[in-house]
C-alpha positions as CSV (number, residue, x, y, z in Angstrom):
1,X,95.3,-104.5,97.9
2,X,99.0,-105.1,97.8
3,X,101.5,-103.3,99.9
4,X,102.9,-100.3,98.1
5,X,106.5,-99.8,99.1
6,X,108.3,-96.5,98.8
7,X,110.2,-97.7,95.8
8,X,107.1,-99.0,94.1
9,X,105.4,-95.7,94.7
10,X,108.3,-93.7,93.2
11,X,108.1,-96.0,90.1
12,X,104.4,-95.2,89.5
13,X,103.6,-92.7,86.7
14,X,102.0,-89.4,87.7
15,X,98.7,-90.6,86.1
16,X,98.4,-93.2,88.9
17,X,97.9,-90.5,91.5
18,X,94.6,-88.8,92.2
19,X,95.8,-86.0,94.5
20,X,98.2,-83.1,94.5
21,X,101.9,-83.8,94.8
22,X,101.6,-87.5,94.0
23,X,99.2,-88.1,96.8
24,X,96.4,-90.7,96.9
25,X,97.8,-93.5,94.6
26,X,95.1,-95.2,92.5
27,X,97.1,-97.7,90.5
28,X,94.4,-100.4,91.0
29,X,90.8,-100.5,92.2
30,X,91.7,-101.4,95.7
31,X,94.0,-98.3,96.1
32,X,91.3,-96.2,94.4
33,X,88.8,-97.2,97.0
34,X,91.3,-96.5,99.7
35,X,92.0,-93.1,98.2
36,X,88.3,-92.2,98.3
37,X,88.1,-93.4,101.9
38,X,91.2,-91.4,103.0
39,X,90.3,-88.2,101.2
40,X,86.8,-88.3,102.6
41,X,88.3,-88.4,106.1
42,X,91.4,-86.2,105.7
43,X,91.0,-84.1,102.6
44,X,90.0,-80.6,102.0
45,X,86.9,-80.0,99.9
46,X,89.0,-79.2,96.9
47,X,91.0,-82.4,97.3
48,X,87.8,-84.4,97.8
49,X,86.5,-83.1,94.5
50,X,89.7,-83.7,92.6
51,X,90.3,-87.3,93.9
52,X,86.6,-88.3,93.3
53,X,86.8,-87.0,89.7
54,X,90.1,-88.7,88.9
55,X,88.9,-92.0,90.5
56,X,85.6,-91.9,88.6
57,X,87.4,-91.1,85.4
58,X,89.9,-94.0,85.7
59,X,87.5,-96.5,87.2
60,X,83.9,-95.6,86.1
61,X,82.5,-98.6,88.0
62,X,83.6,-97.1,91.3
63,X,81.1,-94.6,92.5
64,X,80.5,-93.4,96.0
65,X,77.0,-94.1,97.1
66,X,75.0,-95.4,100.0
67,X,75.2,-94.4,103.6
68,X,78.7,-93.1,103.3
69,X,77.7,-90.7,100.6
70,X,75.0,-89.1,102.9
71,X,77.6,-88.7,105.6
72,X,80.0,-87.1,103.1
73,X,77.3,-84.6,102.1
74,X,76.9,-83.6,105.7
75,X,80.7,-83.3,106.3
76,X,81.0,-81.2,103.1
77,X,78.3,-78.9,104.4
78,X,80.1,-78.6,107.7
79,X,83.3,-77.7,105.8
80,X,81.6,-74.6,104.3
81,X,80.8,-73.1,107.8
């Protein structure tokens, strides 16, 4: 994953962001994976859903699965409390 400078980020089209207000850049697969990781840690349930949907739409081969998916399910359940 290449470093995304502020100037590079400003030059990206809106379609290369998965979150609200140009958050979670997904211009390549590495950034898309990083966006999934970051939103699973820091995002609201609505942001998680939005980012996951946009990443899976743009990069259908990237799917969250495995042990992290189970942890995410538990964290989402905790968010609903």
